[in-house]
N, C-alpha and C positions, 0 to 999 in steps of 0.2 A: 394151374389153378392157386396154386400155393403161392408162388412169385407173386401173380395178379393180387391175392390179399395182402402180401407181405409191402408191395409198392401202396396198395391202397391206404393201408395203416401207417405207413411213412408219410404219405401226402396229408392223412387224415391230423396226424399228429403235428405237422410242420403249419398245416392254417391253424389247428387251434393255439399254435405256440405266438404265430401273426395276431390272433385277435386278442390275445390275452396281454401280449406286449406292445403292440402299436400305440395304445393309449401311454404307456409308461414312457416310451420312446419320444412320441410328439411331446410329453413335457417338459422332457430332461433337454430339450434344445437351448444350453444357456442358463436353464433356472437351476439357480443353487437356494434351496429353500432355508439355509444358514446366513445367507447372506442378498437379503433381497435387493438392498441399496447401499451404494457407498455413503460413508457420514460426509465425504464433502461435497457429494452431490444434493443429500439431504437437507444440508445445512445452508446450500448457496442461495440466500435470500434475495440475491441480484439476477437471478436466473432470467428473468424478464426484467429488463431495464425499465420499465412504468407499468402503470394500469393502462395507458392507451396500448401498448404490447398485448396484455393480456386479453383486452378487448379485440385486438385484431386476431388473435389465435381463436376468441371462442368462434368470432364470425367464421373464419375459415372451417372451424368444424361443424360448423351449422348449429351451433349451441342455443336451446332457448335462453341459457345465461344472456347472450349477444343481445336481446332485447333490452333498449333503454327508456321506452314509454313510458311515462307518469305512471299509468295501471300497472305495470309489471313492477316497477321499483316499488313501489304500494307492498306488494307482495311479498319483497323480500324482509318487511318487516325492520326496518330501522327505528330505533325508539326516537321517538320526540324528545326526552328528556337528557338533556345536555349532561346533568351531573350524574345520571347513571352511566354514559359513556364513559367518563373522565372515570370513573370509578373500574371501570371494565378495563382503562388504558388505553382506550381508542386512539389512536393516533391522530385522527380528527375529527372531534365529538361535535364542534360547532359550526360545519360548512354554511348552514341555511339554507341546505337543501337535501336531496335523497340522493345516496350514492347509488351508480350501478353495481352489479355483481363484480364485474371486474377491479373497479374501486375496491370494494370491500374485500375481496382477494388478495388484493395488492397490500393494502394496510394491515391484516390481518397477519400476511408473511413477514412484513417488514417488524411489526410489533415482535412477533414471534420468535422471528430469526430463524425461520424454515423457508425451504425453497417452495414458490407458490405454485410449481409444477406437482409438487406433492400435495398439493391443497385439489389440484385441479384432477389429479388420477383419483384420489378419495371421492370427489363428488361424483364422478363416472362409476368408481367401484361401488359406491354405496347405491347410488340414488339414480344413475344413468344420466345424470343433467349435462355431460359435453356431447354425448353423441346419442342420446335417446330421441323418444317423442316428448311431444308436449302433454301427453295424458295424465291425470291427475296430478297437474303441474302446482297446485299449491301443496298437496301432502305433502310431495317430496322435496319442494324447497323446507319445507318444516322442519324436514328430516335430512339435510341435505348431504351431512356428514356420516347420518347413522350413530351421531353421539348421543350418549342416553338412551338408546334405543338396543337394550340387550337382546339376544337371539330367543329368548323364553318369555319377555315381558312385553308391557308396553311403555312406550317411549315417555320420559319426563316430562311434564308439561312447561317446565321452566325453560327447556331447551327449546320449543317447538315452533322456530323460525330460521331462515337463513342466518340472519344476524345473529342470534343466540348461536347457533351451531359454530360459526366461527368465532364471537368472541364471548361467549357465555354469558352469565347474567347474575343478578343479585336478588335473594327472596325477600319477603316481607320483614323477616327478622333481620335483614341486612349482612346475611351470610353472602360472599361471593362464591360464585362457581367458575370453574374454569370452561370454556366450549373445547371444542375438537381440536382445533390449531393449537390451543395454548396446551393440550393435554398431551399432543404430539410432542411439543416442544420441553416441554417439563420432564417428560419421558427421555427424551435425546440429552437433555444437556444435564440429568442427575448422573454424578460420576458413576461408572462403571455401566451406565444405562440403566432404565429403569423396563423391566419385562414383566411379563404377566404374572400374577398370584398363581402359585404353585402348591399341591399337596406334599404330604412327605415321601410321596413317591415319583415328585416332579412333574404331577399331570395339571393341566389348567383346566379340565372338565371333570364331571361327577359331584357326588354328594360328599364328598370326604372333605375335611377341614382345610382350609389353606392356611399352611405355616409359616411361608415366607414368600418375599418377592424375588422373582430371578432376575439375575443381571448377564451383563457380555461373561461368554464363557462356559455359561451353564446350559446343560441338555436337559430340554423339557418335553413333554408328551402332547398334543393337542389332538383333537378330533376335526375330523374333515366332514364335508356334505358328501352324503352318499349320492350315487348314480349317476347318470348324463349331466354334464361330458365327459368329466373327467375321470369316472370311476375309480376314483382313489380309494385307497385303504381306508377302514373307519378311524386309525390312529395313526399316528405316524410321530417319529422322534426327530427334534428340531435342535441345532447347538445355535446360539445365540451369538454370531459371529461380531457383530459389530453394534454401537448404540443405536443408529438408524432400525436396524432388525429388531432389539429388543423391542423401540417404541412402537414397530409397526405390530409384532405382536402382542405387545400389550393392549394395542388398540382393536386388532382384531385376531382371538389368538386360533387361528385357523389357516392351514396351507390352502386348502382347497375349499370353499372357492374363494378365499379372502386374500392371504397376501401372493398367491398367485396370479390373481387377477391385476393387484396392483404392480406387479412385475410386469405382467403383459403389456398392459396398457404403458406405461411409465418407458418400457422399450420400445413400443412401437411409435410413442410420440416425441421422445425426448433421448432416442439413442446417440445422438452429439450432443454435447454440451453447446450453448451457444457460443459463438465466435470459432466454433470448428470448422477447418477447412477441409472439404471432402470433394473427390474426383471419381469420374471413371477409370476404370482400369484403360489403357489405351487413351484417353482421353486427354487434353490439352484443357477444357473447361473446368476451370476451380470454381467451387461453390462455399457460400460461406453460409452456414447454420444460424438460421435468425429465428427464436420465439416458434419452432416447429415448421420452418419453411426452409426451402434452400435459394441462395440468391448468387447468380453467377458475379463473379468479383474479378474486374481488370487488373492487369498488373500495375497500372498508373495508381487504383485506390488501394493495390496491397501495399505499395510501396507508401504511400501518404499515411496510410493504417499501420504501418510497421507491422504487418503479418509475414510469414515466412510461410512461403509455397513449400518449402520442402518437407513442412509438417503437417500437408495435407493428407488424410486418411484415403488409400485407393478401396474402393468399394464396388460390390456388384450393382447392376442397374434395379435389380430387385428393392436391395437395400434403400438405393436413393430414391426410387419413387416413392417410397411411404413418406417422403417430405415435399409437398407440393411444391412448384417451382414459383419464386415471387420475382418481380420487377428486381434489376441488378442492385448491388449494393453500392451506394452512393459514397465519397468521400466522407471521412469522419466527421461527427455531430461537431456543431458549431463552427463547419466550413462556410464560408461565402462563396459562391460559385455564381458564373453567367455563362449564356452562350459564347459562343465567339462572335456574334452579332452583339452583344454587350446592350441589346434593348430590355434585357430583366435582369433581375437581381434576386438571387435566392441564398436561403439558409438551410442548412443540413439540421434537423430535428429528430431524434428519436427515428433514424433511418429512412426519413423521409424530406423531400422539399418542399421549403414554404416560401411562396413568393414575397418578397420584400418591398413595402413603397419607400420612398425617400422619406416620406415622413415618418414612418416607422423606422427605418435606419436610425435617423437623426435622435429619437429618443432613446431607442437602444443602444444609442452610443457605437455601433458598430463602424470598424476600421474597413473601408473599403479598398484601400491601399492592397488588402490582403487578399483580393477578390481572385479566384480560380478560373481560368477561362478555357472551357471544353468545347469540343464540336457539338452542334445543337442537335444532332442525331443520338448522341450520349445523355445530356441533359434529359432530352425528353424521354429517355429510355426507364429514368430512375420514377419511383410512385412518388406523386405528388399530395401533399397534405393540404388544408387550410392554409389560408393566408396567415403571415407573420403577424401579430399584433402588437401595442405597444405593452411596456411593461405593465405587469399582473396590478391591479388597483391603481390604474391610472383613470382620472377622471375625464370625460371629453366631450365634446357636442360639435355639432356640425356650425358651419357660419351662419345660413340662414333659419337652421331650425335649433330652436332653444331648448330641446328633449337633452337632458343629460345622462349619460351611460356611465358605467366603471368597466374596467376590462378583469374579468373573472373566468376562471376554470375554461379559460380557451375560447372565451366568445364576451360580448360586450352587453351588458344588463341594463335596461334602462332604470332611472330613479326615479319615483314622484317626490313632490316637494316636502310632504309628509319626512317621507323615508331619509330624505335628504338632510332633514334638518334632526331627525331622530338619531341618526348615525355622527352627526358632527362634522358633517362631509362642510367646505368652504368654498364659494365660488372664486375666490382667488387662486385654487389648485386646479380650477376646471381647464383643459386646453382646447383650444378651439381647432378644429380639423377642417380641410376642405369636405364640404358636402358629398365629393365623389369618395372622399375616403371613407367615411362612414358607414355610405350607403355598401361597399362592397364588406364589411364586417359581419361574421357570424353573429347572428343576435342569439341571445338566451332569454330566458323567463325573466320576467320585470323583478327586482331584487325586492323581496318581501320587508315589511317591518321586521325588528329584531325578535328571536324567538321570545315566547311568553308575553307578547304584545297583546291584550284584548280590543276587537273591533267590531264593528257593526257597520252596513249599508244605511246611510242616510233614507229614512223613513221605513226602516225595517227593524223589526223587533228582535231577531235572532243575533246572538253574541257569538263571536268566533275567537279561538285560542291560536294564535300563530306559532308553528314551530315548522322545521325543516322544509321552509318555503310553501307548508300548506297552511291553510284554516281548518280546525276542528270545531264543529258546530257544538255548542255547550249547552246541556239541558240544564232547566232551573235550578233543580234540587244540587247540580253538580256545581253551579255558579256559586249556590249558597255554602255547600258543604266546604267548598276548597277556599271560601273568605274573598272570593273576589268582589270589588266594589263597583257599582255603575260610573262612580266617578273618574276610575281607571281605564275606561271604555272610549276608544278613539272612533269617530265617527268618519267613514271615508266614501268616496265617490264609487258609483256602482262598477264603473269601468276597473278602479283598484281592487276592489273586493271580489268582482265578478272573474277577473283574470288569474287568481290564485287557485291553486288545486284544492278540492275540498275533501279533505281525509275522513276517518271514523269519529261517532260521536267521542268528548271528550269524556274519558271515566275519572269516578270520584279517586282520590288519592289513595296511593297503596296503604293499606290496613283498615280502609273504612269498612264499617259494617251497615249492611243492607237486609232489609226485612221486605217481605210484600206484603201489603195490607192484608191482613184476613188471614195468611199464612204463618204458621211458628220457625218456617225454617229461616237461619241467621246465614246468610254469605258474607267471606272473607274476601274483600278486593286485593287483586295482586296483579301487578303488570295487565291493567285493563279487563280482568277475566275476574269471574265469581267463582270462589269455591266454596260449598257449606260446608258448615264447621260443626262438629259435635258438641253436645251438652258439656263432654269430659274436658275438649279441648278448650271448650271455650273458657271454662274456668281456670283449666291448665294453664293458659295463656295468660290469665290476669285481664282479661277482657271483661268489659261492664255493658249491662243492656241499656244504661242509660246515654250508652254512644253509639246504639243501634238506631238507623234512620229509616223510616217506614215511607215506603215509595209504592207508585202504583204498577200495576201490572205492564201496561206499555212502556212504562220507564225501564223495568227491570229488564224487558226484553231486547233494550239497546243494546246488551252487553253479553258476551258468549256466557255459557255457565258449564266450567269444566269439572275435573275431578276434584272427591271434597279432600279438605286439607288432611293430611296426616303428620304425625310426628317424625322429624327429619333423621334422615342416616346417620346412623351411628349413635342414636338414643339406646337407652339400656332400659329395659320395661321388666316387670313381673306382673303377674295377675293377682289381684287380692284375694289372700288366702292360698296361695303356692308359694312356694319355696325357689321355682326354676325362675332362673334370670334369661332374658333372650337379649340379643345383639340386633339392630334392626339395620338392613344392609338390603338397598335398593329394593324397600317397601317390603321386605318377607323378613321375618322374625327367625333366628338361628339361635338355638339352645346353648347356653355354654354351661359347661362342668366349672367346679371351683377353681381347678387347676387351669383351664382357659381362661378364666376371668382375670385370675391374679397374673398370670403370664403377660396378659394386654395392660397390665398396671391400672387396672379399671377400679373405681371406687364404689361402694355400695351407696353413699350419699349421691351420686347422680341417678341411682336407678329409680323411674318412674312406676309409681304402683297404679294400674290401669283396672279399670272393672274388665269383666269376661268379654262382654259384648265388643269393648273398643280392642281387646287383644283379638278378637275374630277378624279384624278388619284386614290383619296381618297374615297375609298364607304361612304356614309353618314351612322352614328352610333344612337346613343342616344340623347336626350335634357336633360343636367344637368341644372335640374331646382335651387338646391341649393348645 
């Protein structure tokens, strides 16, 4: 009996140990909390060769972001204001159309010089936008990167759009704010990396005063999400092993469920870098890793592309099947090839084949003498893209059809007579193409008037503002407040006006002041949204009641009402009759001792005296001692 009890105790202890250790062991499989991703991979902004490559990845994953319908593109909330996008250093501020999610991701990565894969993984980590459902999609798009959405508070209004999460925004006072991508980039490229703020004990959490910014080599303590699925410790120490790791912990100061999830998705989707060669152990088939897929590559193509088969990684079938198989890799981009029958000509672009007509070949100036001839079965095995078009911005028309088109964005777009003249095109530059050639070209939306054009349909009173290929209805009071003139309105036919997508109502200019008739509440206009403003802030900001525009209730309801205006982060305030000075951070007022005030080189002339009711709008936070 004693032996049975002894054995039972041993088995029980072993089972308990297994239950305790299993989550830890499963998490330890290659994960290093102090080195989330290498610096070279974090900064590889060319990991995807183009926006089209990102689009293919999104389609492969079944992502909601692969949607390119006009209704979905509007949900990304790209601003119509070109000058705003220029201020945000958007590399493509005036395309005259809405960009897809893939295009915005690619442009943000190129601007910030970080890997677009980092952006994709963050979109999944924060809002499950790559592999998740389409539920609550607008809310998730508005918070796509989780930027300016603290664990214990609401998200900042100024960042609530897919576009602003990527590129940032500008407030009504002209202050520019970085978005999530630029914030990650700034932290990464700061010398020695920019990690999270920590208190005197190196903690990122708690109410203790944050006294310094952590850097590469520092050991910090972070808190974790408790419970399933990881059952992680409440707190955990981490040594910031490189700049990428520092940047990721500044963005999300948790191992679980934050940076472990980042690592999990990144290694699952992008375990091998683009261009890696891999093969099954014992197999002769070599695969080329291309934007999250594996593509068989022949010896001929390896030689032509200068790939070294001896550098191929030998991997298990489980590792390789994480990468869906795609069509074989063709010769390198820019190669002209033809089947041995010589009845068609193709050019390789973005690792796809595009059929080239004689007409397009001549316009592109291709040298057919350099064409590579391959067996028909091999040519047919490659992925086929759209037909190759003439060079971008080429003007063309058919022989019998006078309609003029422009080549733009991989499509041809028809041009109305008004737009042709407005954009300064010349008929002497229009190339005449065979009707059959024009018929095979992929058609895009009609080229719209220039951004900022005022248009109306013949016989209709409503005036529209043109931007991003859309027409925005203008309420009459907005028409007047923006100083528009009817003499500048262009009258167009019903077909041309009707073919344009309709956007939201054009809002008053930023900084406008509105109030509803019979209601004392004054609203401040910012980014097309209305924010109530207190009497104190009205006076503090030097606003004048003579500039307040009174409108009807119907007009007021055209625009969303958001959180009331507050003093900006970084403001110093004190309540009338009190000596305590507070620092506003993320909408919270943190009390400062005199030592803390002086250590931050603050100046008492910058302290704003506020009434008690204004101070109560900001929740109390920490006491900063030093």
